[in-house]
Biopython code that builds the backbone (N, CA, C, O; Angstrom):
import numpy as np
from Bio.PDB.StructureBuilder import StructureBuilder

atoms = [
    (1, "UNK", "N", (18.707, 2.332, 24.652)),
    (1, "UNK", "CA", (17.925, 1.518, 23.752)),
    (1, "UNK", "C", (16.731, 2.339, 23.278)),
    (1, "UNK", "O", (16.160, 3.112, 24.048)),
    (2, "UNK", "N", (16.361, 2.175, 22.036)),
    (2, "UNK", "CA", (15.207, 2.883, 21.498)),
    (2, "UNK", "C", (14.372, 1.931, 20.644)),
    (2, "UNK", "O", (14.861, 0.921, 20.136)),
    (3, "UNK", "N", (13.113, 2.284, 20.508)),
    (3, "UNK", "CA", (12.174, 1.493, 19.718)),
    (3, "UNK", "C", (11.602, 2.367, 18.619)),
    (3, "UNK", "O", (11.306, 3.542, 18.838)),
    (4, "UNK", "N", (11.451, 1.797, 17.448)),
    (4, "UNK", "CA", (10.804, 2.483, 16.333)),
    (4, "UNK", "C", (9.419, 1.860, 16.180)),
    (4, "UNK", "O", (9.291, 0.685, 15.837)),
    (5, "UNK", "N", (8.386, 2.660, 16.439)),
    (5, "UNK", "CA", (7.026, 2.140, 16.340)),
    (5, "UNK", "C", (6.139, 3.175, 15.667)),
    (5, "UNK", "O", (6.505, 4.345, 15.559)),
    (6, "UNK", "N", (4.975, 2.736, 15.219)),
    (6, "UNK", "CA", (4.038, 3.636, 14.573)),
    (6, "UNK", "C", (2.822, 2.885, 14.059)),
    (6, "UNK", "O", (2.546, 1.756, 14.465)),
    (7, "UNK", "N", (2.101, 3.539, 13.158)),
    (7, "UNK", "CA", (0.917, 2.957, 12.537)),
    (7, "UNK", "C", (1.098, 2.953, 11.025)),
    (7, "UNK", "O", (1.685, 3.875, 10.459)),
    (8, "UNK", "N", (0.597, 1.924, 10.384)),
    (8, "UNK", "CA", (0.652, 1.831, 8.928)),
    (8, "UNK", "C", (-0.726, 1.443, 8.421)),
    (8, "UNK", "O", (-1.343, 0.504, 8.923)),
    (9, "UNK", "N", (-1.202, 2.175, 7.422)),
    (9, "UNK", "CA", (-2.501, 1.888, 6.812)),
    (9, "UNK", "C", (-2.277, 1.335, 5.413)),
    (9, "UNK", "O", (-1.550, 1.917, 4.608)),
    (10, "UNK", "N", (-2.905, 0.221, 5.142)),
    (10, "UNK", "CA", (-2.821, -0.420, 3.839)),
    (10, "UNK", "C", (-4.199, -0.356, 3.187)),
    (10, "UNK", "O", (-5.198, -0.694, 3.821)),
    (11, "UNK", "N", (-4.263, 0.071, 1.933)),
    (11, "UNK", "CA", (-5.524, 0.188, 1.209)),
    (11, "UNK", "C", (-5.563, -0.890, 0.128)),
    (11, "UNK", "O", (-4.688, -0.948, -0.737)),
    (12, "UNK", "N", (-6.582, -1.737, 0.188)),
    (12, "UNK", "CA", (-6.794, -2.794, -0.808)),
    (12, "UNK", "C", (-8.082, -2.531, -1.557)),
    (12, "UNK", "O", (-9.106, -2.211, -0.953)),
    (13, "UNK", "N", (-8.033, -2.662, -2.857)),
    (13, "UNK", "CA", (-9.236, -2.517, -3.678)),
    (13, "UNK", "C", (-9.944, -3.866, -3.730)),
    (13, "UNK", "O", (-9.407, -4.838, -4.262)),
    (14, "UNK", "N", (-11.150, -3.919, -3.174)),
    (14, "UNK", "CA", (-11.897, -5.173, -3.105)),
    (14, "UNK", "C", (-12.614, -5.497, -4.406)),
    (14, "UNK", "O", (-12.770, -6.669, -4.748)),
    (15, "UNK", "N", (-13.052, -4.475, -5.139)),
    (15, "UNK", "CA", (-13.740, -4.704, -6.385)),
    (15, "UNK", "C", (-14.540, -3.499, -6.824)),
    (15, "UNK", "O", (-14.451, -2.422, -6.234)),
    (16, "UNK", "N", (-15.332, -3.700, -7.884)),
    (16, "UNK", "CA", (-16.144, -2.629, -8.462)),
    (16, "UNK", "C", (-17.556, -3.161, -8.675)),
    (16, "UNK", "O", (-17.747, -4.270, -9.174)),
    (17, "UNK", "N", (-18.551, -2.346, -8.288)),
    (17, "UNK", "CA", (-19.957, -2.699, -8.504)),
    (17, "UNK", "C", (-20.643, -1.559, -9.253)),
    (17, "UNK", "O", (-20.219, -0.407, -9.163)),
    (18, "UNK", "N", (-21.692, -1.882, -9.984)),
    (18, "UNK", "CA", (-22.500, -0.875, -10.678)),
    (18, "UNK", "C", (-23.704, -0.553, -9.819)),
    (18, "UNK", "O", (-24.552, -1.415, -9.590)),
    (19, "UNK", "N", (-23.788, 0.691, -9.335)),
    (19, "UNK", "CA", (-24.904, 1.122, -8.499)),
    (19, "UNK", "C", (-25.203, 2.586, -8.759)),
    (19, "UNK", "O", (-24.425, 3.300, -9.392)),
    (20, "UNK", "N", (-26.356, 3.013, -8.252)),
    (20, "UNK", "CA", (-26.718, 4.428, -8.293)),
    (20, "UNK", "C", (-26.025, 5.119, -7.120)),
    (20, "UNK", "O", (-26.120, 4.664, -5.980)),
    (21, "UNK", "N", (-25.336, 6.210, -7.403)),
    (21, "UNK", "CA", (-24.610, 6.958, -6.375)),
    (21, "UNK", "C", (-25.591, 7.692, -5.471)),
    (21, "UNK", "O", (-26.573, 8.263, -5.944)),
    (22, "UNK", "N", (-25.323, 7.676, -4.171)),
    (22, "UNK", "CA", (-26.170, 8.383, -3.203)),
    (22, "UNK", "C", (-26.006, 9.894, -3.314)),
    (22, "UNK", "O", (-26.910, 10.639, -2.937)),
    (23, "UNK", "N", (-24.878, 10.354, -3.819)),
    (23, "UNK", "CA", (-24.601, 11.787, -3.879)),
    (23, "UNK", "C", (-25.111, 12.430, -5.171)),
    (23, "UNK", "O", (-25.860, 13.407, -5.129)),
    (24, "UNK", "N", (-24.702, 11.876, -6.326)),
    (24, "UNK", "CA", (-25.055, 12.505, -7.604)),
    (24, "UNK", "C", (-26.260, 11.870, -8.289)),
    (24, "UNK", "O", (-26.847, 12.488, -9.177)),
    (25, "UNK", "N", (-26.647, 10.650, -7.901)),
    (25, "UNK", "CA", (-27.808, 9.996, -8.475)),
    (25, "UNK", "C", (-27.568, 9.335, -9.819)),
    (25, "UNK", "O", (-28.525, 8.894, -10.456)),
    (26, "UNK", "N", (-26.334, 9.251, -10.271)),
    (26, "UNK", "CA", (-26.006, 8.621, -11.555)),
    (26, "UNK", "C", (-25.681, 7.141, -11.362)),
    (26, "UNK", "O", (-25.134, 6.738, -10.336)),
    (27, "UNK", "N", (-26.030, 6.341, -12.371)),
    (27, "UNK", "CA", (-25.643, 4.936, -12.396)),
    (27, "UNK", "C", (-24.181, 4.900, -12.819)),
    (27, "UNK", "O", (-23.858, 5.218, -13.963)),
    (28, "UNK", "N", (-23.300, 4.517, -11.912)),
    (28, "UNK", "CA", (-21.865, 4.530, -12.197)),
    (28, "UNK", "C", (-21.185, 3.408, -11.430)),
    (28, "UNK", "O", (-21.767, 2.802, -10.530)),
    (29, "UNK", "N", (-19.951, 3.150, -11.804)),
    (29, "UNK", "CA", (-19.154, 2.154, -11.101)),
    (29, "UNK", "C", (-18.787, 2.684, -9.718)),
    (29, "UNK", "O", (-18.403, 3.843, -9.564)),
    (30, "UNK", "N", (-18.910, 1.826, -8.728)),
    (30, "UNK", "CA", (-18.561, 2.167, -7.350)),
    (30, "UNK", "C", (-17.393, 1.276, -6.928)),
    (30, "UNK", "O", (-17.507, 0.050, -6.947)),
    (31, "UNK", "N", (-16.282, 1.883, -6.550)),
    (31, "UNK", "CA", (-15.089, 1.140, -6.149)),
    (31, "UNK", "C", (-15.181, 0.850, -4.649)),
    (31, "UNK", "O", (-15.385, 1.759, -3.845)),
    (32, "UNK", "N", (-15.027, -0.427, -4.281)),
    (32, "UNK", "CA", (-15.058, -0.854, -2.894)),
    (32, "UNK", "C", (-13.614, -1.021, -2.423)),
    (32, "UNK", "O", (-12.844, -1.765, -3.030)),
    (33, "UNK", "N", (-13.243, -0.323, -1.329)),
    (33, "UNK", "CA", (-11.888, -0.417, -0.795)),
    (33, "UNK", "C", (-11.923, -0.842, 0.661)),
    (33, "UNK", "O", (-12.897, -0.605, 1.376)),
    (34, "UNK", "N", (-10.839, -1.473, 1.084)),
    (34, "UNK", "CA", (-10.671, -1.908, 2.473)),
    (34, "UNK", "C", (-9.408, -1.262, 3.005)),
    (34, "UNK", "O", (-8.330, -1.439, 2.436)),
    (35, "UNK", "N", (-9.532, -0.509, 4.099)),
    (35, "UNK", "CA", (-8.385, 0.149, 4.730)),
    (35, "UNK", "C", (-8.131, -0.512, 6.083)),
    (35, "UNK", "O", (-8.984, -0.490, 6.970)),
    (36, "UNK", "N", (-6.952, -1.096, 6.221)),
    (36, "UNK", "CA", (-6.613, -1.734, 7.495)),
    (36, "UNK", "C", (-5.396, -1.035, 8.099)),
    (36, "UNK", "O", (-4.363, -0.881, 7.448)),
    (37, "UNK", "N", (-5.538, -0.618, 9.353)),
    (37, "UNK", "CA", (-4.480, 0.072, 10.074)),
    (37, "UNK", "C", (-3.891, -0.884, 11.099)),
    (37, "UNK", "O", (-4.619, -1.516, 11.864)),
    (38, "UNK", "N", (-2.546, -0.985, 11.108)),
    (38, "UNK", "CA", (-1.865, -1.891, 12.030)),
    (38, "UNK", "C", (-0.772, -1.158, 12.791)),
    (38, "UNK", "O", (-0.144, -0.236, 12.271)),
    (39, "UNK", "N", (-0.558, -1.581, 14.024)),
    (39, "UNK", "CA", (0.548, -1.091, 14.835)),
    (39, "UNK", "C", (1.817, -1.770, 14.345)),
    (39, "UNK", "O", (1.836, -2.986, 14.152)),
    (40, "UNK", "N", (2.882, -0.992, 14.142)),
    (40, "UNK", "CA", (4.138, -1.548, 13.655)),
    (40, "UNK", "C", (5.247, -1.332, 14.679)),
    (40, "UNK", "O", (5.284, -0.318, 15.375)),
    (41, "UNK", "N", (6.135, -2.296, 14.751)),
    (41, "UNK", "CA", (7.316, -2.217, 15.591)),
    (41, "UNK", "C", (8.505, -2.559, 14.713)),
    (41, "UNK", "O", (8.574, -3.652, 14.151)),
    (42, "UNK", "N", (9.439, -1.630, 14.594)),
    (42, "UNK", "CA", (10.588, -1.772, 13.688)),
    (42, "UNK", "C", (10.110, -2.072, 12.267)),
    (42, "UNK", "O", (10.672, -2.930, 11.586)),
    (43, "UNK", "N", (9.079, -1.366, 11.827)),
    (43, "UNK", "CA", (8.517, -1.434, 10.479)),
    (43, "UNK", "C", (7.865, -2.779, 10.156)),
    (43, "UNK", "O", (7.631, -3.083, 8.987)),
    (44, "UNK", "N", (7.572, -3.580, 11.165)),
    (44, "UNK", "CA", (6.890, -4.864, 10.976)),
    (44, "UNK", "C", (5.465, -4.731, 11.509)),
    (44, "UNK", "O", (5.282, -4.479, 12.700)),
    (45, "UNK", "N", (4.442, -4.898, 10.646)),
    (45, "UNK", "CA", (3.054, -4.801, 11.125)),
    (45, "UNK", "C", (2.732, -5.949, 12.074)),
    (45, "UNK", "O", (2.893, -7.119, 11.725)),
    (46, "UNK", "N", (2.269, -5.600, 13.290)),
    (46, "UNK", "CA", (2.027, -6.625, 14.297)),
    (46, "UNK", "C", (0.567, -6.774, 14.689)),
    (46, "UNK", "O", (-0.001, -7.859, 14.569)),
    (47, "UNK", "N", (-0.046, -5.691, 15.156)),
    (47, "UNK", "CA", (-1.382, -5.773, 15.737)),
    (47, "UNK", "C", (-2.366, -4.965, 14.903)),
    (47, "UNK", "O", (-2.173, -3.762, 14.725)),
    (48, "UNK", "N", (-3.426, -5.603, 14.385)),
    (48, "UNK", "CA", (-4.442, -4.828, 13.664)),
    (48, "UNK", "C", (-5.206, -3.920, 14.633)),
    (48, "UNK", "O", (-5.699, -4.370, 15.667)),
    (49, "UNK", "N", (-5.294, -2.645, 14.280)),
    (49, "UNK", "CA", (-5.969, -1.658, 15.115)),
    (49, "UNK", "C", (-7.394, -1.421, 14.633)),
    (49, "UNK", "O", (-8.335, -1.439, 15.426)),
    (50, "UNK", "N", (-7.549, -1.198, 13.319)),
    (50, "UNK", "CA", (-8.856, -0.825, 12.775)),
    (50, "UNK", "C", (-8.944, -1.267, 11.315)),
    (50, "UNK", "O", (-7.953, -1.238, 10.585)),
    (51, "UNK", "N", (-10.138, -1.675, 10.903)),
    (51, "UNK", "CA", (-10.414, -2.001, 9.499)),
    (51, "UNK", "C", (-11.683, -1.269, 9.094)),
    (51, "UNK", "O", (-12.712, -1.367, 9.763)),
    (52, "UNK", "N", (-11.599, -0.538, 7.995)),
    (52, "UNK", "CA", (-12.747, 0.208, 7.474)),
    (52, "UNK", "C", (-12.962, -0.135, 6.010)),
    (52, "UNK", "O", (-12.027, -0.447, 5.272)),
    (53, "UNK", "N", (-14.228, -0.063, 5.618)),
    (53, "UNK", "CA", (-14.614, -0.298, 4.234)),
    (53, "UNK", "C", (-15.242, 0.974, 3.681)),
    (53, "UNK", "O", (-15.961, 1.676, 4.392)),
    (54, "UNK", "N", (-14.969, 1.271, 2.406)),
    (54, "UNK", "CA", (-15.502, 2.483, 1.790)),
    (54, "UNK", "C", (-15.961, 2.173, 0.378)),
    (54, "UNK", "O", (-15.499, 1.227, -0.260)),
    (55, "UNK", "N", (-16.881, 2.997, -0.087)),
    (55, "UNK", "CA", (-17.416, 2.899, -1.442)),
    (55, "UNK", "C", (-17.260, 4.269, -2.082)),
    (55, "UNK", "O", (-17.714, 5.269, -1.526)),
    (56, "UNK", "N", (-16.612, 4.325, -3.265)),
    (56, "UNK", "CA", (-16.364, 5.604, -3.926)),
    (56, "UNK", "C", (-16.939, 5.583, -5.332)),
    (56, "UNK", "O", (-16.718, 4.641, -6.094)),
    (57, "UNK", "N", (-17.683, 6.640, -5.668)),
    (57, "UNK", "CA", (-18.288, 6.790, -6.987)),
    (57, "UNK", "C", (-17.217, 7.232, -7.981)),
    (57, "UNK", "O", (-16.442, 8.144, -7.695)),
    (58, "UNK", "N", (-17.172, 6.589, -9.145)),
    (58, "UNK", "CA", (-16.192, 6.971, -10.161)),
    (58, "UNK", "C", (-16.667, 8.152, -10.994)),
    (58, "UNK", "O", (-15.883, 8.734, -11.744)),
    (59, "UNK", "N", (-17.941, 8.514, -10.871)),
    (59, "UNK", "CA", (-18.474, 9.636, -11.643)),
    (59, "UNK", "C", (-18.217, 10.966, -10.944)),
    (59, "UNK", "O", (-17.672, 11.889, -11.550)),
    (60, "UNK", "N", (-18.608, 11.074, -9.667)),
    (60, "UNK", "CA", (-18.473, 12.350, -8.944)),
    (60, "UNK", "C", (-17.358, 12.337, -7.903)),
    (60, "UNK", "O", (-16.958, 13.400, -7.427)),
    (61, "UNK", "N", (-16.845, 11.159, -7.538)),
    (61, "UNK", "CA", (-15.763, 11.069, -6.567)),
    (61, "UNK", "C", (-16.196, 11.028, -5.121)),
    (61, "UNK", "O", (-15.347, 10.992, -4.231)),
    (62, "UNK", "N", (-17.507, 11.033, -4.853)),
    (62, "UNK", "CA", (-17.994, 10.985, -3.472)),
    (62, "UNK", "C", (-17.635, 9.634, -2.854)),
    (62, "UNK", "O", (-17.715, 8.597, -3.513)),
    (63, "UNK", "N", (-17.235, 9.661, -1.574)),
    (63, "UNK", "CA", (-16.843, 8.442, -0.881)),
    (63, "UNK", "C", (-17.666, 8.279, 0.383)),
    (63, "UNK", "O", (-17.856, 9.230, 1.142)),
    (64, "UNK", "N", (-18.154, 7.062, 0.602)),
    (64, "UNK", "CA", (-18.978, 6.749, 1.752)),
    (64, "UNK", "C", (-18.381, 5.573, 2.494)),
    (64, "UNK", "O", (-17.888, 4.624, 1.883)),
    (65, "UNK", "N", (-18.426, 5.638, 3.803)),
    (65, "UNK", "CA", (-17.996, 4.507, 4.615)),
    (65, "UNK", "C", (-19.160, 3.525, 4.699)),
    (65, "UNK", "O", (-20.301, 3.927, 4.926)),
    (66, "UNK", "N", (-18.870, 2.240, 4.515)),
    (66, "UNK", "CA", (-19.892, 1.204, 4.579)),
    (66, "UNK", "C", (-19.459, 0.160, 5.605)),
    (66, "UNK", "O", (-18.285, 0.080, 5.964)),
    (67, "UNK", "N", (-20.404, -0.627, 6.064)),
    (67, "UNK", "CA", (-20.096, -1.654, 7.052)),
    (67, "UNK", "C", (-19.449, -2.864, 6.381)),
    (67, "UNK", "O", (-19.503, -3.020, 5.161)),
    (68, "UNK", "N", (-18.844, -3.704, 7.192)),
    (68, "UNK", "CA", (-18.190, -4.901, 6.678)),
    (68, "UNK", "C", (-19.204, -5.840, 6.031)),
    (68, "UNK", "O", (-18.927, -6.427, 4.985)),
    (69, "UNK", "N", (-20.367, -5.981, 6.644)),
    (69, "UNK", "CA", (-21.389, -6.873, 6.094)),
    (69, "UNK", "C", (-21.883, -6.368, 4.747)),
    (69, "UNK", "O", (-22.136, -7.172, 3.849)),
    (70, "UNK", "N", (-22.028, -5.041, 4.583)),
    (70, "UNK", "CA", (-22.430, -4.477, 3.297)),
    (70, "UNK", "C", (-21.357, -4.705, 2.245)),
    (70, "UNK", "O", (-21.675, -5.011, 1.095)),
    (71, "UNK", "N", (-20.097, -4.560, 2.617)),
    (71, "UNK", "CA", (-19.000, -4.754, 1.663)),
    (71, "UNK", "C", (-18.925, -6.211, 1.200)),
    (71, "UNK", "O", (-18.646, -6.475, 0.030)),
    (72, "UNK", "N", (-19.171, -7.147, 2.101)),
    (72, "UNK", "CA", (-19.130, -8.567, 1.730)),
    (72, "UNK", "C", (-20.370, -8.978, 0.941)),
    (72, "UNK", "O", (-20.309, -9.922, 0.154)),
    (73, "UNK", "N", (-21.487, -8.290, 1.136)),
    (73, "UNK", "CA", (-22.742, -8.643, 0.481)),
    (73, "UNK", "C", (-22.819, -8.134, -0.951)),
    (73, "UNK", "O", (-23.553, -8.700, -1.761)),
    (74, "UNK", "N", (-22.073, -7.070, -1.285)),
    (74, "UNK", "CA", (-22.160, -6.486, -2.618)),
    (74, "UNK", "C", (-21.652, -7.444, -3.684)),
    (74, "UNK", "O", (-20.634, -8.106, -3.484)),
    (75, "UNK", "N", (-22.345, -7.527, -4.812)),
    (75, "UNK", "CA", (-21.917, -8.426, -5.898)),
    (75, "UNK", "C", (-20.742, -7.812, -6.662)),
    (75, "UNK", "O", (-20.937, -7.104, -7.650)),
    (76, "UNK", "N", (-19.546, -8.083, -6.204)),
    (76, "UNK", "CA", (-18.338, -7.497, -6.807)),
    (76, "UNK", "C", (-18.025, -8.215, -8.107)),
    (76, "UNK", "O", (-18.017, -9.444, -8.176)),
    (77, "UNK", "N", (-17.766, -7.409, -9.144)),
    (77, "UNK", "CA", (-17.477, -8.005, -10.446)),
    (77, "UNK", "C", (-16.317, -7.360, -11.123)),
    (77, "UNK", "O", (-15.951, -7.753, -12.230)),
]
sb = StructureBuilder()
sb.init_structure("model")
sb.init_model(0)
sb.init_chain("A")
sb.init_seg("    ")
for serial, (resi, resn, name, xyz) in enumerate(atoms, 1):
    if name == "N":
        sb.init_residue(resn, " ", resi, " ")
    sb.init_atom(name, np.array(xyz, "f"), 0.0, 1.0, " ", f" {name:<3s}", serial, name[0])
structure = sb.get_structure()
């Protein structure tokens, strides 16, 4: 008997906000994404392992990890 198991990461785009980038200093759209990693058994996602939120500048491409509370607080439009 054998088991097929692994990890799967799903990336969801939460929204876009207009802010000044911490890296380049330009007023640009910042894309908010949510990455959730789950343990899978026979290709079925079962147990959530980790959830991370990130903010990426559309002008320079810099990406920063942000907390869940910051991601929920941002005025997504």
